[in-house]
N, C-alpha and C positions, 0 to 999 in steps of 0.2 A: 817189388810189390809192397813191402814193408815200409819203405822209404816214402812212396806215394801216399800210403795211408797216414803216415805221420805228418807229412806236409799238409794234407787235407784237414787233419785235426787242428793243426797250428793255425792254418788260415781261419777256420772256423772260430777258434778261440780269440784271435785277433779281432774278427768281425763283431763278435759279442762285446768285446772290451770297447771298441769304438763306439757301438751303439750305446753302451751303458754310460760311457763319457759323455756323449752328446746328450743323452737324457738327463744326466746330472747337471750339465752345463745350462740346459733349459730351465730345469727346476730352479737352479740357483738364479737365473735371470729372472724368472717368475717371481721368486721370493723377495729379490731386491725391489723390483717393480711394487709388489704387494706392501713390502715395508715403507717404501717411500710414500705410498699412497696412504697407508695407515697412520704415518707419524704427522702427515699434514692434516688429516682428518682429527687426529687426537689432539693437535695443536689448536685447532679451531673450535672442537666441539667436545673434547674429552673422551675418555675411554667408554663412557656409557653408550657411545654411538656403535660399539661392538657387540655382537652377540656371539659368545663363545660356541664354536661348533659349527658356525656358518660362515659362509663367505661374503655375506652382504653387509652393507653399512646403510644407516638410515639417510634418507635423501633429504637435501636442503638447498636453498638458494646460495648464490655466491654473493659475498659482500662488495665485489668488485676490487680491482687494482688500484694502484695510485701511489707512485713514489714519494716519500717524504722529501718535501723541499724546503728544508729550513726549519726554524722553531716555531712554536706556537704563535709567539708574538709576531714573527715574520709573516706568517700566513695570514693571521688576523689583519695585519695592516695592509696587505695585498688586497685582500677581499673587501675591506672597507673602501679603500681608495679607488679600486677599479670598478666594483659592483655595488658599492653603497651597501653592504651587508650589515645588519644591525649588530650591536653588541651582544643581544640576547641570543641571537641565532648563531653567532660564533661560539659563544660560551657553551650552549647546548651541545654542539658537535665537538668542540674541543675537549669538553669534560669527560666525554666518553672515548673518543677516537683520536684524540691528540692532534698533533700537526698532520699526521698522515690523512685523517678524516677531512681536515681543512683543505689540503692539497687535492684531494679527490674532488671536493666541490668546486675548487678553482679550476681544475682541468675541465670539468664538466661545463662550467659556465663559459669558459674560454672558447671551447669547441661549439658550444651553442651560439655564442655571439658571432662566431666566424660563419656558421650556417645562415644565420640572418643576414650578415653582411654580403654573403654570396648571392642573396636574394634581393639585395638592394634596400634592406629594412634595418632600422634600429631594433635591437632586442628589447621586447617589452619589459617593463619594470617588474610585473608580476612573475616573470620567469624565475627571478632571484628569489622572491618570497615563497613561491610554490615549491621550488627546489628544497629550500631548507625546511619548510613545514611538512614536506613528504618524506624527510629522511628517516630511514629505519636504523635505530641505533642499538647495538648489542653490546653489554658490558663484557669486560674481560672474564673468562671462565673462573668459577670459584672451587668446582669440585676438584678433589685430589685425583691424580692419575693413577690407575691401576695397571702397573707395568705387567703383571702376571697375565691380566685379561688381554692386554695388548700383544704380548709374546705369543699367547696361545693363539691368538687370531692370525698373526703373521706366520707362525709355524717354526719360529726360531728366536733365539735370545738377542736381545739389544746389548751393544757394547756400552761401556760407562759414558763415552763421549755422546753417544746418541741420546742416552737418558739424560745427560746434563742439558743438551741443546733443547731438548722437549720441554724440560722443566723450566728453562728460562723464557721459551717463546710463550708458554702458558701464563706467565706472569706479565705479559705486556698488556697494553691498553685494549679497549674493545675495539669495535669496528663500526663503520657507517656504510649504509647503502642508500645510494641517491638514484632514483628512476630518471632515465634519460629524458629531458624535456622534449616535447614534439615540436617540430618547426613546420608550419604549415605553409606551402607556396601560396601567395596572395591570389585571389580569384582575377580572372582577366575581365576587362571591360565587357566583352561579349557574354561572358557569364553572367554578370550582374545585370545586363540589359535583358537577357533572356529570363532571369530570375525576377526582374521587375514586371515583365509582360505576363509571366505566369501568376504573379499576385494580381495584377490588373484582370486577367481572365477569371481568376477565381471569385473576385468581387462582382465582375460583370455577370457571371453565371447566377450569383446569388440575387442580383438585381432583376435578371430576366425571370427567374423563378417568381420573385415577388410580384413582378408586373402581371405574371399570368394569374397568380392568386387574386390579385386585386380585381383583374378584369372579371374572373369567374364570380367573385364576391359582388361586384356591381351588377352583374347579369342576375344573380340570385335576388338583390334587393330590388331590382326593377320588377321581377316577377312577382315578388311578394307584395310590393306597392299596389300592383293591381288588383289584388285579392284582399286587400286590408282596408277596413273602413274605421277602425278605432283610432282616433286622434292621437293619443298617447303613443301608441304603437308606431303610427306614422311619423310622429316626431322623432322618436328614438331612430326610426330607419333613415330619416332625413339627415340626422347628426351624424349617423355612421357613414352614410354616403358622402357627406362633406368631408369627413376624415379621409375616406378612401381616395377621393379625387385629389386632395391636397397631397397625400402620400404618393400617389401615382405620378404626380407633376414633379414632385421632388426627386424621385428615382429616375424617371426619364430624363430629367435635366442633367443628373449625374452621368448616366449612360451616355448621352450625347456629348457631354464635355470630355469624356475619357476616350471617345471613339477616334480612330485614326492613329498614325504613328505619333503625330505631335499633340495628341490629346492630353488632357489635364485630369489625372486620377484623384484629385483632391477630394472631389464630391463623393466618389465611390468609397474611398477609404474612410471618409467621415461617417458614412452610413454603415459600413460593414466591417470596418477594422482592417488591420493587416496582419491578423494572426497567422495567416499561411505563411508569411516570411518568417515569422519566429520559428514556426515548425520546421522551415527549411534550415534555419540557422542551427536548431538543434540537432538535425540530422546531418549537417555538413558545417562544422564550426568555422571551416576556412572561409565561408561565404561572409560571416559576420564581420570580417576585418575589410570588406570592401566599402568603398564610398558609393552610397546609394543616393537616389533622389530625395529631397527634403522631405516629401511625404512619407518616405519609407524608413527614415532614420531612427524614429522612435516608435516603439510598440504602442499600437492603438487598438482598443477593443471597439466592437460595434456600438454605435449610439443608440441607446435605448429609445424604444418607441414611446411616444407621449400620448396618453388618452385622458379624457376630461371626467370619466365617470365609470362606476363599476358596471352599469348596464352597456355602456359603450364597449367596454373590455369584453364583456360576455358576448355581445354580438360579433366583435372581431374575432374572437376565438371560435365561436360557432361557424363562422364563415371561412375559417382556415387561414387567416391573414396573420394571426397571433397563436403561437404553438407553445407546448409544454417546453420549459427550458428557456424561452425568450425572457429577456429582461425589459421591463417596462417601467415608465414613470406615470403614476396615478395621481390625479388631483385630489388632494385631501380637503373636502369642503369646509371642514372645521377650521383649517389654517390658511387655506388658500395656497398652500405649497404642494409641489409635486414630491411624491414619496416613491423611492426606487423599490422595485419588488421583482422577484424572479417567479415566473409562472410555474406552478407545481402541478402534479397530477390532479 
């Protein structure tokens, strides 16, 4: 009976010992991980990153990796010969991040060039310029390390070697961060054809609406002529009607020319511009790299409507053919020249 009791007590004691040993091993493992993380953060950002008595660190972005591949002179020569990087751009990065920063830039450019090559395209020159212009450079830390704060955060003491390594790493050069350039797959021919058709439809809709407004205005003038006897008023109506008929013919010709699969949209684009395309390019930059028909290659605004007098302008506005926000050219009787003006409220 006594022997069994002692065996039970001994087994329980061993079990407690094993659990304590396992707990201590786990705590030691966690401390080593905590120390490793803390040393890395301290090397990059100093001991001000730690708040004593808490387990958190302040957050921050990574500066990115990149193995040092030779001296600054070597890296500079490679960047200049392979990517035509300017001396000023190289000096800016090297002055802060040294050869490592230049090597980071080289690796990103080499990777980006390969991505363009996989798409069968040369890498645009502005990729290099944009990469160096957008580089974020951070200088070497200048604040002194507070080993007491660091050790309190870790929960244990640093040995002399760890202190020395941390001090040396803190006196190194700064860092460079380069955002990865975007590589857009070029648009397909079908995409561009569809885009041009949408642009033509946009202009055609504007033309159709204007034709409807002109027809309504002409009907309004004909009714007014029947009830008007004043010669001056009739003269103004006749001039306005002439303007409307001329504009109607111009818009109809543009619509007819653009009709069908083989139509020519030049007239429509001349009248209403191609701002729809520019809006599409902003929404999807990939499209702007495609080869479009000549009429769509350059941004064009709508051609201003041209009127010969203020009374004519008032009539057209009253008839709903010219609206607030439209740009018009008005004849200046004093100079005989047309003056550009945007219709306000």
